[in-house]
C-alpha positions as CSV (number, residue, x, y, z in Angstrom):
1,M,66.4,70.6,-66.4
2,K,69.3,67.9,-66.4
3,Q,68.0,66.6,-63.1
4,R,64.3,66.3,-64.5
5,K,65.4,64.4,-67.4
6,N,67.2,61.8,-65.0
7,V,64.0,61.7,-63.2
8,L,61.8,61.2,-66.4
9,F,64.4,58.4,-67.5
10,V,64.0,56.5,-64.2
11,V,60.3,56.6,-64.4
12,V,60.5,55.2,-67.9
13,R,62.7,52.5,-67.0
14,I,60.5,51.6,-64.0
15,I,57.4,51.4,-66.4
16,D,59.6,49.0,-68.6
17,L,60.7,46.9,-65.9
18,L,57.0,46.6,-64.9
19,D,56.0,45.7,-68.1
20,V,58.6,43.1,-68.2
21,L,57.7,41.7,-64.9
22,N,53.7,41.7,-65.8
23,I,54.8,39.5,-69.0
24,K,57.0,37.1,-66.9
25,L,54.3,36.8,-64.4
26,E,51.8,36.2,-67.3
27,S,54.2,33.6,-68.6
28,V,54.7,32.0,-65.1
29,A,50.9,31.8,-64.6
30,A,50.6,30.3,-68.1
31,I,53.0,27.8,-67.2
32,A,51.6,27.1,-64.0
33,S,48.0,26.7,-65.6
34,S,49.6,24.6,-68.3
35,Q,51.0,22.2,-65.7
36,N,47.9,22.2,-63.6
37,D,46.0,21.0,-66.7
38,V,48.7,18.4,-67.1
39,N,48.3,17.4,-63.7
40,M,44.7,17.5,-63.9
41,T,44.7,15.3,-66.9
42,A,47.0,12.8,-65.5
43,I,44.6,12.6,-62.6
44,S,41.8,12.1,-64.5
45,K,43.3,9.5,-66.5
46,Q,44.4,7.5,-63.3
47,K,40.8,7.7,-61.9
48,S,39.5,6.5,-65.2
49,S,41.8,3.7,-65.4
50,L,41.1,3.0,-61.6
51,L,37.2,3.0,-62.3
52,K,37.8,0.8,-65.3
53,Q,39.6,-1.9,-63.2
54,F,37.3,-2.0,-60.5
55,S,34.1,-2.4,-63.0
56,E,35.8,-5.0,-64.8
57,T,36.9,-6.8,-61.6
58,R,33.3,-6.8,-60.2
59,T,31.7,-7.8,-63.5
60,R,34.2,-10.8,-63.7
61,T,33.4,-11.6,-59.9
62,L,29.7,-11.8,-61.0
63,N,30.3,-14.0,-64.1
64,L,31.9,-16.5,-62.2
65,V,28.8,-17.2,-60.0
66,Q,26.2,-16.5,-62.6
67,T,25.4,-20.0,-63.3
68,L,25.1,-21.2,-59.9
69,E,21.9,-22.5,-58.4
70,K,21.2,-20.7,-55.2
71,D,22.0,-23.8,-53.0
72,D,25.5,-23.8,-54.3
73,F,26.3,-20.5,-52.7
74,I,26.1,-21.7,-49.1
75,V,27.8,-25.1,-49.2
76,Q,31.5,-25.6,-47.8
77,T,32.7,-28.9,-48.9
78,A,36.0,-29.0,-46.9
79,S,37.5,-26.8,-44.3
80,F,40.3,-25.4,-46.7
81,M,37.5,-24.0,-49.2
82,S,34.7,-21.4,-48.6
83,P,31.2,-20.9,-49.6
84,P,30.8,-18.8,-52.9
85,K,28.4,-16.4,-50.9
86,W,31.2,-15.9,-48.6
87,H,33.7,-14.9,-51.3
88,L,31.4,-12.2,-52.8
89,G,30.7,-10.9,-49.2
90,H,34.3,-10.8,-48.3
91,V,35.6,-8.9,-51.1
92,S,32.8,-6.3,-50.8
93,W,33.7,-5.9,-47.2
94,L,37.3,-5.2,-47.6
95,F,36.2,-2.1,-49.9
96,E,34.7,-1.1,-46.5
97,V,37.9,-1.8,-44.7
98,V,39.7,0.6,-47.4
99,L,36.9,3.3,-46.7
100,S,37.6,3.0,-43.0
101,K,41.3,3.5,-43.7
102,I,40.3,6.7,-45.6
103,S,38.1,8.3,-43.1
104,N,38.3,7.6,-39.3
105,S,34.4,8.5,-39.2
106,Y,33.5,5.7,-41.5
107,E,30.7,3.4,-40.2
108,F,30.6,-0.1,-41.4
109,Y,27.4,-1.2,-43.0
110,S,26.4,-4.0,-40.6
111,Q,28.2,-5.6,-37.4
112,E,26.7,-9.2,-38.5
113,F,28.1,-8.8,-42.0
114,S,31.6,-7.8,-40.6
115,E,31.8,-10.5,-38.1
116,Y,30.9,-13.1,-40.6
117,L,33.1,-11.7,-43.6
118,N,36.2,-11.0,-41.4
119,S,39.0,-13.4,-42.6
120,Y,41.8,-13.0,-40.5
121,Y,41.9,-9.1,-39.6
122,H,42.1,-8.7,-35.8
123,Q,42.3,-5.0,-36.0
124,F,38.5,-5.2,-36.8
125,G,37.3,-7.9,-34.3
126,E,37.4,-11.5,-33.9
127,P,37.5,-13.3,-37.4
128,H,34.8,-15.8,-38.0
129,D,36.0,-19.5,-37.8
130,K,36.8,-20.4,-41.4
131,D,36.0,-24.0,-40.7
132,K,32.3,-23.0,-40.0
133,R,31.8,-20.4,-43.0
134,G,29.4,-23.1,-44.6
135,L,27.1,-23.4,-41.3
136,A,26.1,-19.8,-41.0
137,T,22.5,-19.3,-42.7
138,R,22.8,-15.4,-42.1
139,P,23.5,-13.3,-43.9
140,T,21.3,-15.0,-46.6
141,V,22.6,-15.3,-50.3
142,D,20.3,-12.5,-51.1
143,Q,21.4,-10.2,-48.5
144,V,25.0,-10.8,-49.7
145,F,24.1,-10.0,-53.3
146,E,22.3,-6.8,-52.2
147,Y,25.5,-5.9,-50.2
148,F,27.9,-6.7,-53.2
149,H,25.7,-4.2,-55.5
150,M,25.5,-1.5,-52.7
151,M,29.4,-1.6,-52.3
152,T,29.7,-1.5,-56.0
153,N,27.5,1.7,-56.4
154,K,29.4,3.2,-53.2
155,V,33.0,2.7,-54.6
156,T,31.9,3.5,-58.1
157,N,30.5,7.1,-56.9
158,I,33.7,7.9,-55.0
159,L,36.0,6.8,-58.0
160,Q,34.0,9.2,-60.2
161,N,33.6,12.2,-57.9
162,G,36.1,12.1,-55.2
163,L,39.5,13.7,-54.9
164,L,41.9,10.7,-54.6
165,D,45.5,11.2,-53.5
166,K,48.1,8.8,-54.2
167,N,47.6,6.8,-51.1
168,T,44.0,6.5,-51.5
169,Q,44.5,5.3,-55.1
170,H,47.0,2.8,-53.9
171,L,44.2,1.4,-51.2
172,F,41.8,0.9,-53.8
173,L,44.2,-0.8,-56.2
174,M,44.9,-3.0,-53.3
175,A,41.4,-4.1,-52.7
176,I,40.8,-4.6,-56.4
177,N,43.8,-6.9,-56.7
178,H,42.6,-8.6,-53.4
179,E,39.3,-9.3,-55.1
180,C,41.2,-10.9,-58.1
181,Q,43.0,-13.1,-55.5
182,H,39.6,-14.1,-54.5
183,Q,38.3,-14.8,-58.0
184,E,41.1,-17.5,-58.2
185,L,40.3,-19.1,-54.8
186,L,36.7,-18.9,-55.8
187,V,37.6,-20.9,-58.9
188,Y,39.7,-23.6,-56.7
189,D,36.4,-24.0,-54.5
190,L,33.9,-24.1,-57.3
191,Q,35.9,-27.3,-58.8
192,H,36.2,-29.0,-55.5
193,L,32.5,-28.0,-54.8
194,L,31.1,-28.9,-58.5
195,A,33.8,-30.3,-61.1
196,D,32.3,-30.5,-64.4
197,R,28.8,-29.7,-63.1
198,Y,29.9,-26.1,-62.9
199,R,28.8,-24.4,-66.1
200,P,31.1,-21.3,-67.1
201,L,29.6,-18.5,-69.2
202,T,32.9,-19.0,-71.4
203,K,34.7,-22.1,-72.2
204,N,37.2,-21.9,-74.7
205,L,39.4,-25.0,-76.4
206,S,42.9,-25.0,-75.1
207,A,45.7,-23.7,-77.3
208,K,47.3,-26.6,-79.5
209,P,50.9,-27.5,-78.6
210,S,53.9,-27.8,-80.6
211,Q,55.9,-30.8,-80.4
212,Q,58.2,-30.1,-77.5
213,E,60.5,-32.5,-75.4
214,P,61.3,-31.2,-71.8
215,S,64.9,-30.1,-71.2
216,S,66.9,-28.2,-68.9
217,I,68.4,-24.7,-69.5
218,R,71.6,-23.5,-68.0
219,I,71.4,-20.2,-66.3
220,N,74.8,-18.3,-65.6
221,G,75.0,-17.0,-61.8
222,G,76.2,-13.8,-60.3
223,L,74.6,-10.9,-58.9
224,Y,70.9,-10.6,-59.8
225,T,68.5,-7.6,-58.7
226,M,65.3,-9.4,-57.9
227,G,61.8,-7.7,-57.0
228,Y,59.3,-5.4,-58.9
229,S,61.0,-3.2,-61.3
230,G,57.8,-1.5,-63.0
231,D,55.9,1.4,-62.2
232,Q,52.3,0.1,-61.7
233,F,50.7,-1.7,-58.8
234,C,52.5,-4.2,-56.8
235,Y,52.2,-5.9,-53.5
236,D,54.6,-4.8,-50.4
237,I,56.2,-8.4,-50.5
238,E,57.4,-7.7,-54.0
239,L,59.6,-4.7,-52.9
240,P,62.2,-3.5,-52.3
241,E,64.3,-4.6,-55.2
242,H,67.7,-5.9,-53.7
243,K,70.8,-7.9,-55.0
244,V,71.1,-11.5,-54.6
245,Y,73.9,-13.9,-55.4
246,L,73.3,-16.9,-57.7
247,D,75.6,-19.8,-58.6
248,D,75.3,-21.4,-62.0
249,Y,72.3,-23.6,-62.2
250,K,70.1,-25.4,-64.6
251,I,66.3,-25.2,-64.7
252,D,63.7,-27.1,-66.5
253,S,62.3,-25.5,-69.7
254,Y,58.8,-26.9,-68.8
255,P,56.8,-27.4,-65.7
256,I,56.9,-31.3,-64.7
257,T,54.3,-33.2,-66.4
258,N,51.6,-35.7,-65.5
259,K,53.7,-38.2,-67.4
260,Q,56.8,-37.5,-65.4
261,Y,55.1,-37.5,-62.1
262,M,53.3,-40.6,-62.8
263,E,56.5,-42.5,-63.2
264,F,57.4,-41.3,-59.6
265,V,53.8,-42.5,-58.4
266,E,54.5,-46.0,-60.2
267,D,57.9,-46.3,-58.7
268,G,56.6,-46.2,-55.3
269,G,57.3,-42.9,-54.7
270,Y,54.4,-42.5,-52.1
271,D,55.4,-45.6,-50.4
272,D,59.1,-44.8,-49.4
273,F,60.1,-42.5,-46.5
274,K,63.5,-41.8,-48.0
275,Y,62.2,-39.2,-50.5
276,W,60.2,-37.2,-48.1
277,L,60.6,-34.7,-45.5
278,S,59.6,-35.9,-41.9
279,D,56.4,-34.0,-41.7
280,G,55.7,-34.5,-45.4
281,W,55.9,-38.3,-44.6
282,D,53.8,-38.0,-41.6
283,K,51.1,-36.4,-44.1
284,V,51.4,-39.1,-46.5
285,R,50.7,-41.7,-43.9
286,N,48.0,-39.9,-42.0
287,D,46.0,-38.8,-44.7
288,N,46.8,-41.9,-47.1
289,W,48.2,-39.9,-50.0
290,K,48.7,-42.0,-52.9
291,A,48.8,-39.6,-55.7
292,P,48.0,-36.0,-56.4
293,M,44.8,-34.5,-55.2
294,Y,42.1,-35.4,-57.3
295,W,43.7,-38.6,-58.9
296,K,42.1,-42.1,-58.5
297,K,43.3,-45.4,-59.9
298,I,40.4,-47.0,-61.4
299,D,40.7,-50.5,-63.1
300,G,44.5,-50.1,-63.4
301,Q,43.8,-46.4,-65.1
302,W,44.9,-43.4,-63.4
303,M,42.0,-40.7,-63.7
304,T,41.0,-37.2,-62.4
305,C,38.0,-35.4,-61.7
306,D,37.9,-31.7,-62.6
307,F,36.2,-29.2,-64.4
308,L,36.5,-31.2,-67.6
309,G,34.7,-34.2,-65.7
310,N,35.8,-37.5,-64.7
311,R,38.9,-38.4,-67.5
312,K,42.0,-40.3,-67.9
313,I,45.2,-38.3,-66.9
314,N,46.5,-36.5,-69.8
315,P,50.4,-37.2,-70.0
316,N,51.4,-33.9,-71.5
317,E,49.9,-31.5,-69.0
318,P,51.6,-30.1,-66.2
319,V,50.9,-32.2,-63.0
320,C,48.8,-30.1,-60.9
321,H,47.3,-30.5,-57.3
322,V,50.7,-31.3,-55.6
323,S,51.8,-29.9,-52.2
324,Y,55.1,-28.7,-51.5
325,Y,55.9,-31.9,-49.9
326,E,55.2,-33.9,-53.0
327,S,57.2,-31.6,-55.3
328,D,60.3,-31.7,-53.0
329,A,59.9,-35.4,-52.7
330,Y,59.8,-36.0,-56.7
331,C,62.7,-33.7,-56.9
332,K,64.8,-35.8,-54.6
333,W,63.4,-39.0,-56.4
334,A,64.8,-37.5,-59.6
335,D,68.2,-36.4,-58.1
336,K,67.1,-32.7,-58.7
337,R,65.6,-29.8,-56.4
338,L,63.3,-27.2,-56.5
339,P,64.4,-23.7,-57.7
340,T,64.8,-21.0,-55.2
341,E,62.5,-18.0,-55.9
342,A,65.4,-16.0,-57.2
343,E,66.5,-18.7,-59.6
344,W,63.0,-18.8,-60.9
345,E,62.7,-15.2,-61.3
346,K,65.8,-14.8,-63.2
347,A,65.0,-17.6,-65.6
348,A,61.6,-15.9,-66.1
349,C,62.4,-12.3,-66.4
350,W,66.2,-11.7,-67.2
351,D,67.4,-11.0,-70.6
352,E,71.0,-12.0,-70.7
353,K,71.7,-10.2,-74.3
354,K,70.2,-6.9,-73.3
355,Q,71.1,-7.0,-69.6
356,L,67.9,-6.1,-68.5
357,K,65.0,-7.4,-66.5
358,T,61.5,-7.3,-67.9
359,I,58.1,-7.5,-66.0
360,F,57.1,-10.8,-67.7
361,P,58.8,-13.4,-69.4
362,W,58.4,-12.3,-73.0
363,G,58.8,-8.6,-72.2
364,N,56.7,-5.7,-70.8
365,E,53.7,-6.3,-72.6
366,S,50.6,-7.3,-70.7
367,P,49.4,-11.1,-70.7
368,D,47.2,-12.0,-73.4
369,P,45.6,-15.5,-74.6
370,L,48.5,-16.1,-77.1
371,R,51.3,-16.0,-74.3
372,A,49.7,-17.6,-71.2
373,N,47.0,-19.7,-69.9
374,L,45.1,-17.3,-67.1
375,L,41.7,-17.0,-66.0
376,E,40.6,-15.1,-69.0
377,S,41.6,-17.8,-71.4
378,Y,38.5,-19.7,-70.1
379,N,40.2,-22.9,-70.7
380,W,39.3,-24.2,-67.2
381,N,42.3,-26.4,-67.1
382,C,45.9,-26.7,-67.6
383,S,47.2,-26.6,-71.2
384,E,49.7,-29.1,-72.5
385,I,53.3,-28.3,-72.6
386,G,54.3,-26.5,-75.9
387,A,50.9,-24.8,-76.0
388,Y,52.3,-21.0,-75.5
389,P,55.7,-20.7,-77.2
390,N,55.0,-16.9,-77.6
391,G,55.4,-16.7,-73.7
392,K,58.7,-18.3,-73.4
393,S,61.1,-16.5,-71.4
394,H,64.5,-14.9,-72.9
395,Y,66.4,-18.1,-71.8
396,G,63.6,-20.2,-73.5
397,C,61.8,-21.4,-70.4
398,Q,58.0,-21.8,-71.2
399,Q,54.7,-21.6,-69.5
400,M,56.1,-19.8,-66.5
401,I,53.0,-17.4,-66.4
402,G,49.9,-19.2,-66.2
403,D,48.6,-23.1,-65.9
404,V,50.0,-23.9,-62.6
405,W,51.7,-22.0,-59.8
406,E,55.3,-23.4,-59.3
407,W,56.6,-24.3,-55.8
408,T,60.1,-22.8,-54.9
409,S,62.3,-24.0,-52.1
410,T,62.2,-20.2,-50.7
411,E,60.5,-19.6,-47.2
412,F,58.3,-17.0,-47.3
413,S,59.3,-13.6,-45.7
414,G,59.8,-10.0,-46.3
415,Y,62.8,-8.9,-48.5
416,P,65.4,-6.9,-46.7
417,G,64.2,-3.3,-46.0
418,F,60.6,-4.7,-46.2
419,K,58.0,-2.2,-45.1
420,T,54.3,-3.3,-44.9
421,G,51.8,-1.5,-47.2
422,F,48.9,-2.9,-45.2
423,S,48.7,-4.4,-41.9
424,E,47.9,-7.9,-41.4
425,Y,47.6,-8.4,-45.3
426,N,50.9,-10.2,-46.1
427,D,53.3,-9.7,-43.2
428,K,51.6,-11.8,-40.6
429,W,52.2,-14.9,-42.8
430,F,55.9,-15.0,-42.7
431,A,56.3,-18.2,-41.0
432,N,55.7,-21.9,-42.1
433,Q,54.8,-20.9,-45.9
434,K,56.8,-21.5,-49.2
435,V,56.8,-19.1,-52.0
436,L,55.2,-20.0,-55.4
437,R,55.6,-18.2,-58.6
438,G,53.8,-17.8,-62.0
439,G,50.1,-17.8,-61.6
440,S,47.6,-20.4,-62.8
441,F,44.9,-20.9,-65.2
442,G,42.7,-19.7,-62.5
443,T,44.6,-16.3,-62.0
444,P,43.3,-13.0,-63.4
445,S,45.6,-11.5,-65.9
446,I,46.0,-8.2,-64.2
447,S,47.1,-10.1,-61.0
448,I,50.2,-11.7,-62.1
449,R,53.9,-10.6,-63.0
450,G,57.0,-12.1,-63.1
451,S,57.9,-10.7,-59.4
452,Y,54.5,-11.8,-57.9
453,R,54.9,-13.9,-54.8
454,N,52.3,-16.2,-53.9
455,F,52.6,-18.3,-50.6
456,F,50.7,-21.5,-49.1
457,R,51.5,-23.8,-46.3
458,L,53.7,-26.9,-47.3
459,D,50.8,-29.4,-47.1
460,E,48.1,-27.8,-49.1
461,R,47.4,-29.0,-52.4
462,W,43.7,-27.7,-53.6
463,L,45.3,-25.0,-55.4
464,F,46.5,-25.2,-58.9
465,S,50.0,-25.8,-58.0
466,G,52.9,-27.6,-59.8
467,F,56.6,-27.2,-60.2
468,R,59.6,-27.4,-62.3
469,C,62.8,-28.9,-61.2
470,A,66.4,-27.3,-61.1
471,E,69.8,-28.5,-60.4
472,H,73.3,-27.4,-59.5
473,V,75.9,-27.2,-62.4
């Protein structure tokens, strides 16, 4: 009898344990289901954000060319610029490049298109000669627009319905940001092509400046961790974060203005070799440089020709369209120097009081027209210094985002521990280029941050480029 009770007790305990185990299994299943719901929600939000960025970017590209005449799309006014139709086709072709990275079986739309629209990616064949992009009548403008819309629909369908892993999402984000880069290049080219004959869909008045006098701001040196510190998209050349040592230095509170630069010009700066690097002096003599690009002296008055038309130089705007050589020569004339990119970034993004780095000079909030003059400001010109006090850095430096890209003295190369994120995109240019920081009035707002590194050859000046000075203390 006692043995039967023991058996019955064991059976009851087993049943109880099974009930408990079942409850725990149900709990685990519920937790797993809940976690899966959270993951699916996160994935859905990421896809929705990606689709929104893609749609807005494609729309902005079309808006930039909406008012052009058909003949405008095929003209190449200089070897350094590209016809508008090429930009439209190239940004679409790069999405095909992304699709080929995702699927080995992907077939490009057209061999003819790929040959013409390939900029410098040798992995996809021999690139078309950049100097001759304006000589090609095929593909036609209509065909390029058809291709543009076809790729918009194809990518939209993938972003809406496809299962996108983290790497695939990053590739699409890269392609979207690549299109933003070409929007800015397109703006450079439209100015060279049409100047004030270009009629943008939106044109706003520039922000009114406050009364400011240029000054220098002292920045304490020491160890500084430079590079991108956020959790959103950035390019491979902004990574990894790494420590650099800086001596104490001063940096200008504003970019150098037309008034300041004009003093250098009028003092014979372009006529005296002692201010110039050897290659820069050769450029001055061979190309007959006398002043920044687009400047002309008419009846004793310095004039410029840009989106605002033929006009007198505004002395309070940042000087624009100067090369590295010209920026460096001015600094030597002024007994100063260009900042390194580490010095520039610390002055822009480091909060000394809180001992932390922010994504933008004003904090971590995204740019808006109250803080910076970027493409979406639709001013189509530099703003006068003092126009964006809300965008100043923690140290008090102003207009470090927007208006003009700022030359630094730093050679463009990968950071220590650099790993390429996309072959032939950035890493093939680690020679004979200088780093610029900060963006311009042609830069889309999603395409800039304090850690963003632009790069150009030392003699290029068709871009919206300026500079600010630094000095040792």
